[in-house]
C-alpha positions as CSV (number, residue, x, y, z in Angstrom):
1,M,15.7,-46.0,46.9
2,E,16.7,-42.7,48.3
3,Q,19.3,-42.9,51.1
4,S,19.9,-40.0,53.5
5,K,23.2,-38.9,55.1
6,R,21.2,-37.9,58.1
7,P,21.4,-40.8,60.6
8,A,18.3,-43.0,61.1
9,E,15.9,-42.3,63.9
10,P,16.6,-44.3,67.1
11,P,13.6,-46.5,68.0
12,G,11.0,-44.6,70.0
13,S,12.4,-41.2,69.0
14,A,10.3,-38.6,67.2
15,D,13.2,-36.6,65.9
16,P,16.2,-37.9,64.1
17,V,19.6,-37.7,65.8
18,T,21.5,-35.1,63.8
19,R,25.3,-34.6,63.7
20,R,24.8,-31.0,64.7
21,G,23.1,-32.3,67.9
22,L,26.2,-34.4,68.6
23,L,28.2,-31.2,69.1
24,R,26.3,-31.0,72.4
25,A,27.0,-34.5,73.5
26,A,28.5,-34.5,77.0
27,T,30.4,-37.7,76.4
28,V,32.7,-36.0,73.9
29,S,32.9,-32.5,75.3
30,A,36.3,-33.1,77.0
31,A,37.7,-34.6,73.8
32,A,36.5,-31.5,71.9
33,V,38.3,-29.2,74.2
34,G,41.4,-31.2,73.9
35,A,41.2,-31.2,70.2
36,V,40.9,-27.4,70.0
37,G,44.1,-27.1,72.1
38,L,45.9,-29.6,69.9
39,L,44.7,-27.8,66.8
40,G,46.0,-24.5,68.0
41,A,49.4,-26.0,68.9
42,S,49.6,-27.8,65.5
43,A,48.7,-24.6,63.5
44,A,51.2,-22.5,65.5
45,S,54.0,-24.9,64.9
46,A,53.4,-25.6,61.3
47,S,54.9,-23.3,58.6
48,G,52.4,-21.3,56.6
49,G,49.8,-21.2,59.3
50,S,46.6,-21.7,57.4
51,G,48.4,-23.6,54.7
52,H,48.6,-20.7,52.1
53,G,52.4,-20.8,52.2
54,G,54.9,-20.9,49.5
55,G,54.8,-24.7,48.9
56,R,54.8,-26.2,45.4
57,R,52.1,-28.8,46.0
58,R,48.4,-28.1,45.5
59,V,45.1,-29.8,45.5
60,P,44.2,-30.9,41.9
61,V,41.2,-28.9,40.9
62,D,39.6,-31.9,39.3
63,R,39.7,-33.8,42.6
64,I,37.8,-31.2,44.6
65,S,34.3,-32.3,45.4
66,I,31.5,-31.2,47.7
67,Q,29.2,-33.2,49.9
68,L,25.7,-32.3,48.9
69,Y,24.5,-32.6,52.5
70,T,26.1,-29.1,52.8
71,L,23.4,-27.8,50.5
72,R,20.5,-30.1,51.4
73,D,17.9,-27.3,52.0
74,Q,18.9,-25.3,48.9
75,L,18.8,-28.4,46.8
76,A,15.3,-29.2,48.0
77,A,14.2,-25.7,47.0
78,D,15.9,-25.6,43.6
79,L,17.8,-28.7,42.4
80,P,18.8,-27.7,38.9
81,G,19.6,-24.1,39.9
82,T,21.8,-25.2,42.8
83,L,23.7,-27.8,40.8
84,G,24.2,-25.2,38.1
85,A,25.6,-22.8,40.6
86,L,28.1,-25.4,41.9
87,R,29.3,-25.9,38.3
88,R,29.8,-22.2,37.9
89,I,31.8,-22.0,41.1
90,G,34.2,-24.6,39.5
91,Y,33.1,-27.9,40.9
92,R,33.2,-30.8,38.5
93,R,32.3,-33.6,40.9
94,V,30.0,-34.0,43.9
95,E,29.2,-36.5,46.6
96,H,25.5,-37.2,47.0
97,A,23.6,-37.8,50.2
98,G,20.4,-39.1,48.7
99,F,18.6,-38.1,45.6
100,V,16.5,-35.1,46.8
101,G,13.2,-36.9,46.2
102,R,14.1,-38.1,42.7
103,T,14.9,-41.5,41.4
104,A,18.5,-42.3,40.8
105,A,17.9,-41.9,37.0
106,E,16.2,-38.5,37.5
107,F,19.0,-37.3,39.8
108,R,21.6,-38.5,37.3
109,A,19.8,-36.5,34.6
110,A,19.9,-33.3,36.7
111,L,23.7,-33.8,37.3
112,D,24.3,-34.3,33.6
113,E,22.3,-31.2,32.7
114,A,24.5,-29.2,35.2
115,G,27.8,-30.7,33.9
116,L,28.5,-32.5,37.2
117,R,29.5,-36.1,38.2
118,A,28.5,-37.8,41.4
119,T,31.7,-39.7,41.8
120,S,30.8,-40.7,45.4
121,G,27.7,-41.2,47.4
122,H,26.7,-41.7,51.0
123,T,24.4,-44.7,51.4
124,G,24.1,-46.6,54.7
125,I,24.4,-50.4,54.6
126,P,21.3,-52.1,55.9
127,Q,21.3,-53.0,59.7
128,P,20.7,-55.9,60.1
129,F,22.5,-56.6,56.9
130,D,20.2,-57.5,54.0
131,A,21.9,-58.4,50.7
132,D,18.9,-57.6,48.5
133,T,18.5,-54.1,49.9
134,W,22.2,-53.5,49.4
135,E,22.1,-54.8,45.9
136,R,19.5,-52.2,45.0
137,A,21.6,-49.4,46.6
138,L,24.6,-50.5,44.5
139,A,22.4,-50.5,41.4
140,D,21.3,-46.9,42.2
141,A,25.0,-45.9,42.7
142,N,25.9,-47.2,39.3
143,T,22.9,-45.5,37.7
144,V,24.0,-42.2,39.2
145,G,27.6,-42.9,38.0
146,C,29.4,-43.2,41.3
147,R,32.8,-44.8,41.6
148,K,32.6,-45.0,45.3
149,I,29.9,-45.7,47.8
150,V,30.4,-44.8,51.5
151,H,28.7,-45.8,54.7
152,P,28.1,-42.5,56.5
153,W,27.1,-43.1,60.1
154,F,27.5,-45.3,63.1
155,G,28.2,-45.0,66.8
156,L,25.0,-44.5,68.9
157,D,22.8,-47.2,70.5
158,S,19.0,-47.3,70.5
159,A,18.9,-44.9,73.5
160,G,21.2,-42.3,71.7
161,R,24.3,-43.1,73.8
162,P,27.7,-43.8,72.3
163,I,28.3,-47.5,71.7
164,R,31.0,-48.9,74.0
165,D,30.6,-52.6,73.4
166,P,33.5,-53.8,71.2
167,Q,31.3,-56.7,69.9
168,V,29.0,-54.3,68.2
169,Y,31.9,-52.8,66.3
170,R,33.2,-56.2,65.4
171,A,29.8,-57.1,64.0
172,L,29.8,-53.9,62.0
173,A,33.2,-54.7,60.6
174,R,31.9,-58.1,59.4
175,D,29.0,-56.3,57.7
176,L,31.3,-53.8,56.1
177,N,33.4,-56.6,54.6
178,R,30.2,-58.2,53.2
179,A,29.1,-54.8,51.8
180,G,32.6,-54.2,50.3
181,R,32.7,-57.5,48.6
182,M,29.3,-56.9,47.0
183,A,30.4,-53.4,46.0
184,E,33.5,-54.8,44.4
185,R,31.4,-57.2,42.3
186,A,29.3,-54.3,41.2
187,G,32.4,-52.3,40.1
188,L,32.4,-49.9,43.0
189,E,34.8,-49.0,45.8
190,F,33.3,-49.1,49.3
191,G,34.3,-46.8,52.1
192,Y,33.4,-45.9,55.7
193,H,33.0,-42.3,56.9
194,N,33.8,-41.5,60.6
195,H,32.4,-39.1,63.2
196,Q,33.9,-38.6,66.7
197,L,32.0,-41.5,68.2
198,E,34.3,-44.1,66.7
199,F,37.0,-42.7,69.0
200,V,35.0,-43.0,72.3
201,P,36.9,-45.5,74.6
202,L,35.2,-48.9,74.6
203,T,34.6,-51.2,77.5
204,G,37.8,-53.0,78.1
205,G,39.9,-50.5,76.2
206,G,40.5,-49.6,72.6
207,T,38.2,-47.7,70.2
208,G,35.7,-48.6,67.5
209,F,37.9,-47.0,64.9
210,A,40.7,-49.4,65.8
211,I,38.3,-52.3,65.4
212,L,37.0,-51.1,62.1
213,T,40.4,-50.5,60.6
214,G,41.8,-53.7,62.1
215,E,39.0,-56.1,61.2
216,T,38.0,-54.9,57.7
217,D,39.7,-56.1,54.6
218,P,41.9,-53.3,53.1
219,R,41.0,-54.6,49.7
220,L,37.3,-54.2,50.3
221,V,37.0,-51.2,52.7
222,H,38.7,-47.9,52.5
223,F,38.1,-44.9,54.8
224,E,36.7,-41.4,54.2
225,L,38.4,-39.5,56.9
226,D,36.3,-36.5,58.2
227,L,39.0,-34.2,59.4
228,F,36.6,-32.1,61.6
229,W,35.2,-35.2,63.4
230,A,38.7,-36.7,63.8
231,W,39.7,-33.6,65.7
232,R,36.5,-33.7,67.7
233,G,37.5,-37.2,68.7
234,A,40.9,-35.7,69.8
235,Q,42.7,-37.5,67.0
236,D,45.4,-35.9,64.9
237,P,44.6,-36.8,61.3
238,I,48.3,-37.2,60.5
239,D,48.6,-39.9,63.2
240,L,45.6,-41.7,61.6
241,I,47.2,-41.4,58.1
242,R,50.5,-42.9,59.3
243,A,48.7,-45.8,61.0
244,H,46.6,-46.6,58.0
245,R,48.7,-45.8,55.0
246,G,46.9,-46.1,51.6
247,R,43.5,-46.6,53.2
248,I,42.3,-43.0,53.4
249,R,41.2,-42.4,49.9
250,Q,38.8,-39.6,50.6
251,V,38.8,-36.7,53.1
252,H,35.9,-34.5,54.2
253,V,37.5,-31.0,54.4
254,K,35.6,-29.3,57.1
255,D,36.9,-26.5,59.4
256,M,36.4,-26.0,63.1
257,D,35.9,-22.6,64.9
258,T,37.1,-21.7,68.4
259,E,34.0,-23.1,69.9
260,A,34.6,-26.5,68.3
261,S,31.7,-26.0,65.9
262,F,31.7,-25.6,62.1
263,A,33.4,-22.9,60.0
264,D,33.9,-22.2,56.4
265,L,37.2,-23.4,55.1
266,G,40.1,-21.1,56.0
267,D,38.1,-19.3,58.8
268,G,38.8,-21.9,61.4
269,L,41.6,-23.6,63.3
270,I,42.5,-26.6,61.1
271,D,45.8,-26.4,59.2
272,F,44.8,-28.4,56.1
273,G,48.1,-27.9,54.4
274,R,49.9,-29.7,57.2
275,I,47.5,-32.7,56.7
276,F,47.6,-32.7,52.9
277,A,51.4,-32.8,52.9
278,H,50.8,-36.5,53.8
279,E,48.3,-37.0,50.9
280,R,50.4,-39.6,49.1
281,E,51.0,-41.6,52.3
282,A,47.2,-41.5,52.9
283,G,46.2,-42.4,49.3
284,I,43.8,-39.4,49.0
285,E,41.9,-39.3,45.8
286,E,39.1,-36.8,46.6
287,Y,39.0,-33.7,48.7
288,I,35.4,-33.1,49.6
289,V,34.2,-29.8,51.0
290,E,31.5,-30.0,53.7
291,R,29.9,-27.9,56.4
292,D,27.0,-29.5,58.3
293,D,25.2,-26.3,59.3
294,A,25.9,-24.3,56.1
295,G,22.3,-23.6,55.3
296,T,20.5,-24.0,58.7
297,P,19.4,-21.3,61.1
298,P,20.6,-18.7,61.9
299,R,22.0,-19.1,58.4
300,A,19.7,-19.2,55.3
301,P,19.7,-22.1,52.8
302,A,21.3,-19.9,50.1
303,D,24.2,-19.2,52.5
304,A,25.3,-22.8,51.7
305,L,26.3,-21.7,48.2
306,E,28.7,-19.1,49.7
307,T,30.2,-21.9,51.9
308,A,30.6,-23.9,48.7
309,R,32.3,-21.0,46.9
310,V,34.6,-20.3,49.8
311,G,35.5,-24.0,50.1
312,F,36.3,-24.4,46.5
313,D,38.4,-21.2,46.3
314,Y,40.3,-22.2,49.5
315,L,41.3,-25.6,48.2
316,A,42.1,-24.4,44.7
317,S,44.5,-21.7,46.1
318,L,46.0,-23.9,48.9
319,R,49.8,-24.4,48.6
320,Y,51.7,-26.7,51.0
């Protein structure tokens, strides 16, 4: 069964809620402004600025991946050609976001033909939780060849408002533990991918992110930290790494422009070298390039391949 990284439609909505639309959410505008200010201060105070300094450490090329949501429209137009282009850029691994209208076996065949591996995939756990449905998703992940399977989205209620009820996050934490236990039995690692909504203050205090990290089993649930969305939630990724040592095994490497929107890697405000200097403390195993609007208007679908090239070259040349 194909699973999409795009969040599900809220009941009664004709159009799916997109992550790009969340950039306009009034509830997080203040947090976004604060994040931009913090980003600028961090970059100004860190040596090397953009991270292309004289450090000896580097991102291992074989751990650079790309979230295929970045290229969703181009993949839909030409799956084999787009996958082949990614391999020529230098990518060896990808993270899928559904199978582009193919079965898991057909998608695996297209990856094999291009010389790529889908080491990770975004697949939402069923809500309410359904073990049979999740078992089928795990079987598909194994067919594609994934090592990790990641829940991609949470945080809005049925009316499209940020969830502020801590009990809803506690219920999700219980489901994540169930999903993680089943994934472990299937030979997979299970993770959770954040947006900014997990950092919205909850009724009575605290955040959803604090509940999810505190009430999930570290042996069953790791975190895929989206660095852009962490900043949008006014969180310094280094603080999150220090608070959750060893649990941040994947990062989405996504840059932010001066309007708190998306940018190609190296063109924005985020000092990735400053963050990656803490990679061992975090436990990072994959560095995953992503840009949500890489191929959407006013850009063309093919522009996403340029984003992919820029992202790979940036990470491959980064020194920190």
